[in-house]
C-alpha positions in Angstrom: 267.4 221.4 130.2 267.9 221.6 126.5 266.0 219.5 124.0 269.2 217.7 123.2 269.6 216.8 126.9 266.0 215.5 127.1 266.8 213.2 124.2 269.6 211.5 126.2 269.2 208.8 128.9 271.4 206.8 131.1 273.0 203.6 130.0 275.1 202.8 133.1 277.4 205.8 133.6 277.1 206.8 130.0 274.5 209.1 128.6 273.2 207.8 125.3 270.6 208.8 122.7 267.1 207.9 124.0 266.4 205.6 121.0 269.7 203.7 121.5 269.3 202.5 125.1 266.8 199.7 124.4 269.0 198.3 121.7 272.0 198.3 124.0 270.1 196.8 126.9 268.9 194.1 124.5 272.5 193.3 123.5 273.5 193.0 127.2 270.8 190.4 127.9 271.3 188.4 124.7 274.9 188.1 125.8 274.3 187.1 129.5 271.2 184.9 128.9 273.0 181.5 128.8 274.7 182.1 132.2 272.1 184.5 133.7 270.7 182.2 136.4 274.2 180.9 137.4 275.5 184.5 137.6 272.5 185.5 139.8 273.5 182.8 142.3 277.2 183.8 142.2 276.6 187.5 142.4 274.2 187.4 145.3 275.5 184.4 147.1 272.0 182.9 146.6 270.3 185.9 148.3 268.3 186.7 145.2 266.2 183.6 145.9 265.3 185.0 149.4 264.5 188.4 147.9 262.2 186.9 145.3 260.6 184.6 147.9 259.8 187.8 150.0 258.3 189.4 146.9 256.1 186.3 146.2 254.9 186.5 149.8 253.5 190.0 149.1 251.5 189.3 145.9 248.2 188.6 147.7 247.3 186.3 144.8 244.6 183.6 145.0 244.0 180.5 142.8 242.4 181.4 139.5 243.7 185.0 139.3 245.8 186.5 136.6 249.3 188.1 137.0 251.8 189.8 134.7 255.5 189.1 135.4 257.1 191.9 133.5 260.7 191.7 132.4 260.3 188.2 133.8 263.4 186.9 131.9 264.2 183.3 132.8 261.1 182.9 134.9 262.2 182.8 138.5 259.1 184.7 139.7 256.8 183.2 137.1 257.5 179.7 138.6 256.4 180.9 142.0 253.5 182.9 140.6 252.2 179.9 138.6 252.0 177.9 141.8 250.1 180.6 143.6 247.4 181.1 140.9 247.1 177.3 140.3 245.8 175.5 137.2 242.8 177.8 136.9 244.9 181.0 136.9 247.2 182.5 134.4 250.7 184.0 134.5 251.9 186.2 131.6 255.6 186.1 131.4 256.6 189.2 129.4 260.1 190.3 128.4 261.5 192.4 125.5 264.3 190.0 125.0 263.7 186.7 123.0 266.8 185.0 124.4 265.7 185.5 128.0 262.1 184.3 127.1 263.5 181.2 125.5 265.3 180.4 128.8 262.2 181.1 130.7 260.1 178.8 128.6 262.5 175.9 128.9 262.5 176.2 132.7 258.7 176.3 132.9 258.4 173.3 130.6 260.9 171.4 132.8 258.7 172.1 135.9 255.4 171.1 134.2 254.1 174.7 134.6 253.9 175.6 130.9 250.1 175.3 130.4 249.4 178.0 132.9 252.0 180.5 131.7 251.8 182.6 128.5 254.9 184.1 127.0 254.7 187.6 125.4 257.5 189.7 123.9 256.6 193.1 125.1 258.0 196.6 125.8 257.3 197.7 129.4 256.5 201.2 128.2 253.9 200.0 125.7 252.2 197.0 127.2 249.9 195.2 124.7 247.2 194.4 127.2 243.8 195.9 127.8 243.1 198.1 130.8 242.4 196.3 134.1 243.7 192.9 132.8 245.6 191.7 135.8 245.2 191.2 139.6 248.9 191.7 140.1 251.9 193.0 138.2 255.5 192.1 139.2 258.8 193.4 137.8 262.0 192.1 139.4 265.4 193.6 138.6 264.0 195.0 135.3 262.8 198.6 135.9 266.3 200.1 136.0 266.9 198.9 132.4 263.7 200.6 131.1 264.3 203.8 129.0 261.3 205.7 130.3 260.5 204.5 133.8 257.5 206.9 134.4 255.9 205.6 131.2 256.5 202.0 132.2 255.0 202.6 135.7 251.9 204.3 134.1 251.5 201.3 131.8 251.7 198.8 134.7 249.2 200.9 136.7 246.8 200.9 133.6 246.7 197.1 133.3 246.0 196.5 137.0 242.4 195.8 138.0 240.9 197.8 140.8 242.4 196.5 144.1 245.3 195.0 142.1 248.9 195.6 143.3 252.2 196.3 141.7 255.5 194.9 143.1 258.8 196.3 142.0 261.8 194.4 143.3 265.0 196.2 142.4 268.5 197.0 143.6 268.5 200.2 145.6 270.6 202.4 148.0 272.1 200.8 151.1 270.7 202.3 154.2 273.6 201.1 156.3 276.6 203.3 155.6 279.1 200.6 156.5 277.8 198.6 153.5 278.6 201.2 150.9 282.4 200.7 150.5 282.1 196.9 150.5 279.2 197.1 148.0 281.1 199.4 145.7 284.2 197.2 145.8 282.2 194.2 144.9 280.1 195.9 142.2 283.0 197.5 140.3 285.9 195.2 140.9 284.6 191.7 141.6 281.4 191.6 139.5 283.0 192.5 136.1 285.8 189.9 136.7 283.2 187.3 137.7 281.2 188.1 134.6 284.3 187.6 132.4 285.2 184.3 134.1 281.7 182.8 134.1 279.9 184.5 131.2 282.8 185.7 129.1 281.5 189.2 129.3 282.9 191.8 131.7 281.3 194.8 130.0 277.7 193.6 130.4 278.2 193.1 134.2 280.0 196.4 134.5 276.9 198.0 132.9 274.6 196.1 135.3 276.6 197.5 138.3 276.5 201.0 136.9 272.8 200.9 136.1 272.1 200.2 139.8 273.8 203.5 140.7 271.7 205.4 138.2 268.4 203.9 139.4 266.1 206.1 141.5 266.5 205.7 145.3 263.8 204.3 147.5 261.9 207.6 148.2 262.2 208.8 144.6 260.7 205.6 143.3 257.9 205.8 145.8 257.1 209.3 144.4 257.2 208.0 140.8 254.8 205.2 141.6 252.3 207.7 143.2 252.7 209.9 140.2 251.7 206.9 138.0 248.4 206.6 139.8 249.2 204.0 142.5 248.2 204.4 146.1 249.3 203.1 149.5 252.8 202.8 148.1 255.4 201.3 150.5 259.0 200.3 150.5 260.6 197.3 152.2 264.4 197.4 152.4 266.1 194.0 152.1 269.7 193.2 152.9 270.3 196.7 154.4 268.7 198.5 151.4 270.9 196.8 148.7 267.6 195.6 147.4 264.1 197.1 148.0 260.6 195.8 147.3 258.2 198.6 146.4 254.5 197.9 146.5 251.5 200.0 145.4 247.8 199.5 144.7 245.4 200.5 141.9 242.1 201.6 143.5 
């Protein structure tokens, strides 16, 4: 691989300059933030709530503990995490995008959970936290948008306390072959049209569909987590592998 190739990364089906991806991802989420939660319900038929509930059931969190919800966006997981750690605990909702953080803050305030949640604008590859700061780190549907995924996984591993766990909830590869043509048709024909109708932005939702196809499959991501220093890494396929929850521990 040439030096020029190493300086290019995926942005959906495009290959773009490494330094340009973060800017373009930021523009996508600034565009979709106002309709992000509604589109999640429409895109998944409400299944994203079940996937996130399953992830929350695997956190192992106890009252009083501290958790980082990375790329936490509008706060779906943070709401559940705040209830798990209770008034004595702390949730850090971190995202690189200010528009998404603003939506998350509003939802947390509405639910009376604001005092136990801190908002931080942060890059997943360069987390501004000390080593061993959190009992758990979660990232839901955010890793595929990161420019340097190995660097982000190393950063997440670094901020975990001994015995702490990482949960990565992300779109993945269907394990049922019968799902693939239906999944492709929905992703590339229905989803952009839905994005145009509801959010006024077909291109951003076309990118989101493409980014799923460029994301590492289940086994590859397990290997990346192990390379980042995590142990006892496991994968749980959900909805036939359309989504997968990967877990790993820092010992």
